[in-house]
C-alpha positions as YAML, in Angstrom:
chain: A
units: angstrom
residues:
- id: 1
  name: MET
  ca: [-53.41, -20.63, 17.40]
- id: 2
  name: LYS
  ca: [-50.84, -17.83, 17.24]
- id: 3
  name: ILE
  ca: [-48.22, -18.73, 14.64]
- id: 4
  name: LYS
  ca: [-45.83, -16.04, 15.88]
- id: 5
  name: TYR
  ca: [-45.93, -17.53, 19.39]
- id: 6
  name: LEU
  ca: [-45.10, -20.97, 18.03]
- id: 7
  name: LEU
  ca: [-42.27, -19.61, 15.92]
- id: 8
  name: HIS
  ca: [-40.85, -17.71, 18.90]
- id: 9
  name: SER
  ca: [-40.67, -20.99, 20.84]
- id: 10
  name: PHE
  ca: [-38.97, -22.56, 17.84]
- id: 11
  name: LEU
  ca: [-36.54, -19.67, 17.33]
- id: 12
  name: ILE
  ca: [-35.01, -19.95, 20.82]
- id: 13
  name: LEU
  ca: [-33.40, -23.22, 19.76]
- id: 14
  name: ILE
  ca: [-30.98, -21.51, 17.31]
- id: 15
  name: PHE
  ca: [-29.38, -18.10, 16.52]
- id: 16
  name: VAL
  ca: [-26.70, -15.33, 16.06]
- id: 17
  name: SER
  ca: [-25.50, -13.24, 13.02]
- id: 18
  name: GLN
  ca: [-23.44, -12.02, 10.06]
- id: 19
  name: HIS
  ca: [-24.11, -9.02, 7.81]
- id: 20
  name: CYS
  ca: [-25.64, -9.43, 4.36]
- id: 21
  name: LYS
  ca: [-28.20, -7.39, 2.39]
- id: 22
  name: ALA
  ca: [-31.80, -8.54, 2.83]
- id: 23
  name: MET
  ca: [-33.52, -9.51, -0.42]
- id: 24
  name: GLU
  ca: [-36.10, -11.81, -2.02]
- id: 25
  name: PHE
  ca: [-36.10, -13.65, -5.34]
- id: 26
  name: ASN
  ca: [-37.34, -16.85, -7.01]
- id: 27
  name: LEU
  ca: [-35.21, -19.92, -7.67]
- id: 28
  name: PRO
  ca: [-36.44, -22.75, -9.98]
- id: 29
  name: ILE
  ca: [-35.84, -26.25, -8.67]
- id: 30
  name: TRP
  ca: [-36.19, -28.38, -11.82]
- id: 31
  name: PRO
  ca: [-35.20, -28.25, -15.46]
- id: 32
  name: GLN
  ca: [-38.33, -27.25, -17.39]
- id: 33
  name: SER
  ca: [-38.80, -30.73, -18.83]
- id: 34
  name: ALA
  ca: [-39.22, -32.24, -15.37]
- id: 35
  name: THR
  ca: [-42.32, -30.26, -14.36]
- id: 36
  name: ALA
  ca: [-45.00, -31.14, -16.89]
- id: 37
  name: ILE
  ca: [-48.51, -30.62, -15.52]
- id: 38
  name: SER
  ca: [-51.15, -29.46, -17.97]
- id: 39
  name: LYS
  ca: [-52.99, -26.74, -16.02]
- id: 40
  name: GLU
  ca: [-51.60, -23.28, -15.38]
- id: 41
  name: SER
  ca: [-51.05, -21.97, -11.85]
- id: 42
  name: THR
  ca: [-53.89, -19.95, -10.35]
- id: 43
  name: ILE
  ca: [-54.07, -17.82, -7.19]
- id: 44
  name: ASN
  ca: [-57.44, -17.22, -5.51]
- id: 45
  name: GLN
  ca: [-58.62, -14.13, -3.63]
- id: 46
  name: HIS
  ca: [-57.20, -15.50, -0.38]
- id: 47
  name: GLY
  ca: [-53.68, -15.85, -1.74]
- id: 48
  name: ALA
  ca: [-53.79, -19.64, -2.16]
- id: 49
  name: ILE
  ca: [-52.14, -21.13, -5.23]
- id: 50
  name: SER
  ca: [-53.15, -24.26, -7.16]
- id: 51
  name: HIS
  ca: [-52.25, -26.05, -10.41]
- id: 52
  name: VAL
  ca: [-48.52, -25.43, -10.01]
- id: 53
  name: ASP
  ca: [-46.73, -26.56, -13.15]
- id: 54
  name: SER
  ca: [-43.27, -25.11, -12.50]
- id: 55
  name: PRO
  ca: [-42.32, -25.47, -8.83]
- id: 56
  name: TYR
  ca: [-39.84, -23.01, -7.39]
- id: 57
  name: LEU
  ca: [-38.34, -21.60, -4.22]
- id: 58
  name: ARG
  ca: [-39.05, -18.07, -3.05]
- id: 59
  name: VAL
  ca: [-35.77, -17.17, -1.33]
- id: 60
  name: TYR
  ca: [-35.69, -14.74, 1.61]
- id: 61
  name: VAL
  ca: [-32.13, -13.65, 2.41]
- id: 62
  name: PRO
  ca: [-31.79, -11.92, 5.81]
- id: 63
  name: GLN
  ca: [-29.83, -8.78, 6.52]
- id: 64
  name: ASN
  ca: [-28.02, -10.50, 9.38]
- id: 65
  name: SER
  ca: [-27.57, -14.23, 8.76]
- id: 66
  name: ASN
  ca: [-27.41, -16.83, 11.51]
- id: 67
  name: HIS
  ca: [-26.27, -19.40, 8.90]
- id: 68
  name: VAL
  ca: [-29.43, -21.51, 9.37]
- id: 69
  name: ALA
  ca: [-31.74, -22.34, 6.44]
- id: 70
  name: ILE
  ca: [-35.41, -23.24, 6.71]
- id: 71
  name: LEU
  ca: [-37.64, -24.65, 3.98]
- id: 72
  name: THR
  ca: [-41.21, -23.44, 4.63]
- id: 73
  name: ILE
  ca: [-44.17, -25.40, 3.28]
- id: 74
  name: SER
  ca: [-47.78, -24.22, 3.36]
- id: 75
  name: GLY
  ca: [-50.76, -26.52, 3.68]
- id: 76
  name: GLY
  ca: [-54.05, -26.69, 1.82]
- id: 77
  name: GLY
  ca: [-55.02, -30.33, 1.83]
- id: 78
  name: TYR
  ca: [-52.78, -31.11, -1.16]
- id: 79
  name: ALA
  ca: [-55.45, -29.30, -3.23]
- id: 80
  name: ARG
  ca: [-53.97, -25.79, -2.95]
- id: 81
  name: GLU
  ca: [-51.18, -24.01, -1.06]
- id: 82
  name: GLU
  ca: [-52.14, -21.37, 1.51]
- id: 83
  name: LEU
  ca: [-49.17, -19.11, 0.83]
- id: 84
  name: ALA
  ca: [-50.69, -15.85, 2.10]
- id: 85
  name: LYS
  ca: [-51.92, -17.40, 5.36]
- id: 86
  name: GLU
  ca: [-48.98, -19.63, 6.22]
- id: 87
  name: SER
  ca: [-45.66, -19.91, 4.43]
- id: 88
  name: THR
  ca: [-45.24, -16.34, 3.15]
- id: 89
  name: PRO
  ca: [-45.75, -14.44, 6.45]
- id: 90
  name: THR
  ca: [-43.77, -17.11, 8.27]
- id: 91
  name: SER
  ca: [-40.90, -16.81, 5.81]
- id: 92
  name: LYS
  ca: [-40.78, -13.04, 6.22]
- id: 93
  name: TYR
  ca: [-40.89, -13.37, 10.01]
- id: 94
  name: LEU
  ca: [-38.02, -15.86, 10.06]
- id: 95
  name: GLN
  ca: [-36.03, -13.71, 7.62]
- id: 96
  name: GLN
  ca: [-36.27, -10.83, 10.10]
- id: 97
  name: HIS
  ca: [-34.75, -13.10, 12.74]
- id: 98
  name: GLY
  ca: [-31.68, -14.02, 10.71]
- id: 99
  name: PHE
  ca: [-32.81, -17.19, 8.97]
- id: 100
  name: THR
  ca: [-32.29, -17.75, 5.26]
- id: 101
  name: VAL
  ca: [-35.71, -18.98, 4.20]
- id: 102
  name: PHE
  ca: [-36.77, -20.94, 1.15]
- id: 103
  name: GLU
  ca: [-40.54, -20.94, 0.61]
- id: 104
  name: LEU
  ca: [-41.53, -24.00, -1.40]
- id: 105
  name: ILE
  ca: [-44.16, -23.60, -4.09]
- id: 106
  name: TYR
  ca: [-44.68, -27.24, -4.98]
- id: 107
  name: ARG
  ca: [-46.65, -29.33, -7.44]
- id: 108
  name: LEU
  ca: [-49.83, -30.87, -6.07]
- id: 109
  name: PRO
  ca: [-50.84, -34.52, -6.46]
- id: 110
  name: ASN
  ca: [-52.63, -35.17, -9.73]
- id: 111
  name: GLN
  ca: [-54.51, -38.46, -9.58]
- id: 112
  name: ASP
  ca: [-55.47, -38.29, -13.25]
- id: 113
  name: ALA
  ca: [-51.81, -37.96, -14.26]
- id: 114
  name: ASN
  ca: [-50.64, -40.56, -11.71]
- id: 115
  name: ASP
  ca: [-48.49, -37.84, -10.17]
- id: 116
  name: THR
  ca: [-48.92, -38.61, -6.46]
- id: 117
  name: LEU
  ca: [-45.21, -38.24, -5.68]
- id: 118
  name: ALA
  ca: [-44.83, -34.74, -7.17]
- id: 119
  name: PRO
  ca: [-44.88, -32.83, -3.83]
- id: 120
  name: PHE
  ca: [-42.25, -35.13, -2.33]
- id: 121
  name: GLN
  ca: [-40.05, -34.92, -5.40]
- id: 122
  name: ASP
  ca: [-40.16, -31.13, -5.20]
- id: 123
  name: GLY
  ca: [-39.49, -31.04, -1.46]
- id: 124
  name: GLN
  ca: [-36.58, -33.45, -1.64]
- id: 125
  name: ARG
  ca: [-35.07, -31.58, -4.57]
- id: 126
  name: ALA
  ca: [-35.44, -28.29, -2.68]
- id: 127
  name: ILE
  ca: [-33.38, -29.55, 0.27]
- id: 128
  name: ARG
  ca: [-30.67, -30.77, -2.07]
- id: 129
  name: ILE
  ca: [-30.54, -27.42, -3.87]
- id: 130
  name: ILE
  ca: [-30.29, -25.56, -0.57]
- id: 131
  name: ARG
  ca: [-27.43, -27.80, 0.51]
- id: 132
  name: THR
  ca: [-25.56, -27.49, -2.80]
- id: 133
  name: GLN
  ca: [-25.84, -23.69, -2.62]
- id: 134
  name: ALA
  ca: [-24.96, -23.35, 1.05]
- id: 135
  name: GLU
  ca: [-21.83, -21.32, 0.33]
- id: 136
  name: ARG
  ca: [-23.72, -18.96, -1.97]
- id: 137
  name: PHE
  ca: [-26.29, -18.22, 0.72]
- id: 138
  name: ASN
  ca: [-23.83, -18.20, 3.61]
- id: 139
  name: ILE
  ca: [-25.54, -21.05, 5.45]
- id: 140
  name: ASP
  ca: [-24.25, -24.11, 7.25]
- id: 141
  name: PRO
  ca: [-25.10, -27.20, 5.13]
- id: 142
  name: GLU
  ca: [-25.66, -29.10, 8.39]
- id: 143
  name: LYS
  ca: [-28.24, -26.59, 9.63]
- id: 144
  name: ILE
  ca: [-31.07, -26.99, 7.14]
- id: 145
  name: GLY
  ca: [-34.57, -27.45, 8.53]
- id: 146
  name: VAL
  ca: [-38.10, -27.92, 7.22]
- id: 147
  name: LEU
  ca: [-41.21, -26.21, 8.60]
- id: 148
  name: GLY
  ca: [-44.66, -27.20, 7.41]
- id: 149
  name: PHE
  ca: [-48.30, -26.42, 8.16]
- id: 150
  name: SER
  ca: [-51.17, -28.93, 8.01]
- id: 151
  name: ALA
  ca: [-50.70, -30.88, 4.75]
- id: 152
  name: GLY
  ca: [-47.41, -29.01, 4.43]
- id: 153
  name: GLY
  ca: [-46.60, -30.49, 7.83]
- id: 154
  name: HIS
  ca: [-47.22, -33.91, 6.34]
- id: 155
  name: LEU
  ca: [-44.88, -33.09, 3.46]
- id: 156
  name: ALA
  ca: [-42.25, -31.78, 5.88]
- id: 157
  name: GLY
  ca: [-42.67, -34.90, 8.01]
- id: 158
  name: MET
  ca: [-42.19, -37.13, 4.98]
- id: 159
  name: LEU
  ca: [-39.02, -35.23, 4.08]
- id: 160
  name: ALA
  ca: [-37.75, -35.69, 7.64]
- id: 161
  name: THR
  ca: [-38.48, -39.41, 7.86]
- id: 162
  name: GLN
  ca: [-38.17, -40.57, 4.24]
- id: 163
  name: TRP
  ca: [-35.15, -38.49, 3.24]
- id: 164
  name: SER
  ca: [-33.21, -41.58, 2.10]
- id: 165
  name: HIS
  ca: [-36.02, -42.68, -0.25]
- id: 166
  name: GLN
  ca: [-35.39, -41.56, -3.83]
- id: 167
  name: PHE
  ca: [-38.66, -39.92, -4.90]
- id: 168
  name: SER
  ca: [-37.26, -38.39, -8.09]
- id: 169
  name: THR
  ca: [-36.67, -40.17, -11.38]
- id: 170
  name: LEU
  ca: [-34.27, -37.45, -12.51]
- id: 171
  name: HIS
  ca: [-30.66, -38.38, -11.80]
- id: 172
  name: ASP
  ca: [-28.17, -35.54, -12.00]
- id: 173
  name: SER
  ca: [-25.35, -34.18, -9.84]
- id: 174
  name: ILE
  ca: [-27.79, -32.55, -7.39]
- id: 175
  name: ASP
  ca: [-29.42, -35.92, -6.76]
- id: 176
  name: GLN
  ca: [-26.12, -37.14, -5.31]
- id: 177
  name: VAL
  ca: [-26.39, -34.65, -2.43]
- id: 178
  name: SER
  ca: [-28.02, -35.64, 0.87]
- id: 179
  name: ALA
  ca: [-31.70, -34.70, 1.19]
- id: 180
  name: GLN
  ca: [-31.71, -35.13, 4.96]
- id: 181
  name: PRO
  ca: [-33.06, -32.14, 6.91]
- id: 182
  name: ASN
  ca: [-31.28, -31.44, 10.20]
- id: 183
  name: PHE
  ca: [-34.47, -30.55, 12.06]
- id: 184
  name: ALA
  ca: [-38.19, -30.20, 11.37]
- id: 185
  name: ALA
  ca: [-41.12, -28.18, 12.72]
- id: 186
  name: LEU
  ca: [-44.60, -29.59, 12.08]
- id: 187
  name: LEU
  ca: [-47.45, -27.20, 12.91]
- id: 188
  name: TYR
  ca: [-50.96, -28.73, 13.21]
- id: 189
  name: PRO
  ca: [-49.74, -31.44, 10.81]
- id: 190
  name: VAL
  ca: [-51.50, -34.27, 9.07]
- id: 191
  name: ILE
  ca: [-49.47, -37.31, 10.10]
- id: 192
  name: SER
  ca: [-51.43, -40.52, 9.64]
- id: 193
  name: MET
  ca: [-53.07, -41.91, 6.52]
- id: 194
  name: GLN
  ca: [-54.61, -44.82, 8.40]
- id: 195
  name: ALA
  ca: [-57.96, -45.25, 10.15]
- id: 196
  name: PRO
  ca: [-59.36, -43.59, 12.17]
- id: 197
  name: LEU
  ca: [-57.46, -40.54, 10.90]
- id: 198
  name: ASP
  ca: [-58.00, -41.21, 7.19]
- id: 199
  name: HIS
  ca: [-60.65, -38.53, 6.63]
- id: 200
  name: THR
  ca: [-58.59, -35.38, 6.02]
- id: 201
  name: HIS
  ca: [-58.64, -33.46, 2.75]
- id: 202
  name: ALA
  ca: [-54.93, -34.26, 2.47]
- id: 203
  name: TYR
  ca: [-55.76, -37.97, 2.59]
- id: 204
  name: LYS
  ca: [-58.37, -37.67, -0.15]
- id: 205
  name: SER
  ca: [-56.12, -35.60, -2.41]
- id: 206
  name: LEU
  ca: [-53.05, -37.75, -1.93]
- id: 207
  name: MET
  ca: [-54.47, -41.26, -1.70]
- id: 208
  name: GLY
  ca: [-57.45, -40.96, -4.02]
- id: 209
  name: LYS
  ca: [-59.87, -43.87, -4.38]
- id: 210
  name: ASN
  ca: [-57.40, -46.53, -5.50]
- id: 211
  name: HIS
  ca: [-55.24, -46.96, -2.42]
- id: 212
  name: ASN
  ca: [-54.07, -49.94, -0.41]
- id: 213
  name: SER
  ca: [-52.74, -50.61, 3.09]
- id: 214
  name: THR
  ca: [-49.12, -50.54, 1.89]
- id: 215
  name: GLU
  ca: [-49.52, -47.03, 0.49]
- id: 216
  name: GLN
  ca: [-51.36, -45.88, 3.62]
- id: 217
  name: ALA
  ca: [-48.46, -47.08, 5.76]
- id: 218
  name: PHE
  ca: [-45.85, -45.54, 3.45]
- id: 219
  name: PHE
  ca: [-47.50, -42.11, 3.65]
- id: 220
  name: SER
  ca: [-48.11, -42.28, 7.42]
- id: 221
  name: VAL
  ca: [-45.27, -40.19, 8.81]
- id: 222
  name: ASN
  ca: [-45.38, -41.75, 12.28]
- id: 223
  name: LEU
  ca: [-44.76, -45.21, 10.82]
- id: 224
  name: GLN
  ca: [-41.63, -43.97, 9.02]
- id: 225
  name: VAL
  ca: [-39.84, -42.57, 12.07]
- id: 226
  name: SER
  ca: [-36.47, -44.24, 12.65]
- id: 227
  name: GLN
  ca: [-33.23, -43.64, 14.52]
- id: 228
  name: HIS
  ca: [-32.18, -41.47, 11.56]
- id: 229
  name: THR
  ca: [-35.07, -39.03, 11.96]
- id: 230
  name: PRO
  ca: [-33.89, -35.51, 12.96]
- id: 231
  name: PRO
  ca: [-35.20, -33.60, 16.01]
- id: 232
  name: ILE
  ca: [-38.86, -32.61, 15.63]
- id: 233
  name: PHE
  ca: [-40.90, -29.63, 16.90]
- id: 234
  name: LEU
  ca: [-44.68, -30.20, 17.06]
- id: 235
  name: ALA
  ca: [-47.56, -27.81, 17.81]
- id: 236
  name: HIS
  ca: [-51.28, -28.54, 17.76]
- id: 237
  name: ALA
  ca: [-54.58, -27.24, 19.18]
- id: 238
  name: LEU
  ca: [-56.81, -29.63, 21.10]
- id: 239
  name: ASP
  ca: [-59.89, -28.25, 19.31]
- id: 240
  name: ASP
  ca: [-58.56, -28.83, 15.79]
- id: 241
  name: HIS
  ca: [-61.38, -30.62, 13.95]
- id: 242
  name: ILE
  ca: [-59.72, -30.64, 10.53]
- id: 243
  name: ALA
  ca: [-56.51, -32.43, 11.50]
- id: 244
  name: PRO
  ca: [-57.24, -33.77, 15.01]
- id: 245
  name: VAL
  ca: [-54.53, -33.51, 17.66]
- id: 246
  name: GLN
  ca: [-54.18, -37.30, 17.57]
- id: 247
  name: HIS
  ca: [-51.98, -36.80, 14.50]
- id: 248
  name: SER
  ca: [-49.34, -35.05, 16.61]
- id: 249
  name: LEU
  ca: [-49.83, -37.46, 19.51]
- id: 250
  name: ASP
  ca: [-49.19, -40.41, 17.20]
- id: 251
  name: MET
  ca: [-46.04, -38.67, 15.99]
- id: 252
  name: GLN
  ca: [-44.96, -38.05, 19.57]
- id: 253
  name: MET
  ca: [-45.31, -41.75, 20.41]
- id: 254
  name: ALA
  ca: [-43.21, -42.71, 17.40]
- id: 255
  name: LEU
  ca: [-40.50, -40.21, 18.36]
- id: 256
  name: VAL
  ca: [-40.43, -41.49, 21.95]
- id: 257
  name: LYS
  ca: [-40.21, -45.09, 20.74]
- id: 258
  name: ASN
  ca: [-37.22, -44.25, 18.55]
- id: 259
  name: LYS
  ca: [-35.61, -41.93, 21.14]
- id: 260
  name: ILE
  ca: [-35.69, -38.89, 18.83]
- id: 261
  name: PRO
  ca: [-35.42, -35.46, 20.53]
- id: 262
  name: TYR
  ca: [-38.66, -33.51, 20.20]
- id: 263
  name: GLU
  ca: [-40.83, -30.72, 21.58]
- id: 264
  name: LEU
  ca: [-44.63, -30.93, 21.63]
- id: 265
  name: HIS
  ca: [-46.72, -27.82, 22.33]
- id: 266
  name: LEU
  ca: [-50.46, -28.35, 22.86]
- id: 267
  name: PHE
  ca: [-53.03, -25.54, 23.05]
- id: 268
  name: LYS
  ca: [-56.54, -25.76, 24.48]
- id: 269
  name: ASN
  ca: [-57.93, -23.45, 21.81]
- id: 270
  name: GLY
  ca: [-56.75, -22.49, 18.35]
- id: 271
  name: GLY
  ca: [-58.58, -24.66, 15.86]
- id: 272
  name: HIS
  ca: [-56.78, -25.36, 12.61]
- id: 273
  name: GLY
  ca: [-54.39, -22.73, 11.33]
...
């Protein structure tokens, strides 16, 4: 599957410009005390990161802003984050097209530490930070989207459908800001945590061995779609054997049922990623 082709289809939905110097930098999303995970971050030879203990945003400011912000989220089965393959090149591509991009480097679920909600806490906090700093980054606070790949697509889908759920236990002024994204793009996403789609790596990493039907339903994005879900862009290959296309088809059915605007792009070939 050609990511640039998918992004081009997505880009035609929004654009124009204002001058501003292009740059990149990191932005922490939590006070240090809120990110305690014992292992240090590691990056493998393929540019995938794991054991994130201090989540942050890599900010890509465009030279010519269209006032739209996008939070990019890489996949990796909730066991690692494929930054070099997914979110980093995508962020740079979008930056070149006028988007202010925030690449999320998030904590991964840690079953031993009972830290299943960490990715969702980080994602929700990221959207709130982007919205609170809209003036600083010259973006419209009502034009903030999320874009996720694979397990990152699941995380993005959860942020789009469960934005009113308070994942964080930290209550400060930023937590008072809306965490609702205004649109979402889910590329070859994991959607369902229920049978017969409960065999993905994302499922195993997130749900672990001690799960129940209530948790499976809560983490199934298609079951959380409501009239408050923002417009959704979906793309999937029919020959994806890691996250079968049925994930996106289930999401499509939920969006149709709730009358949510969406686009679904299906490809005969492309596999996963």
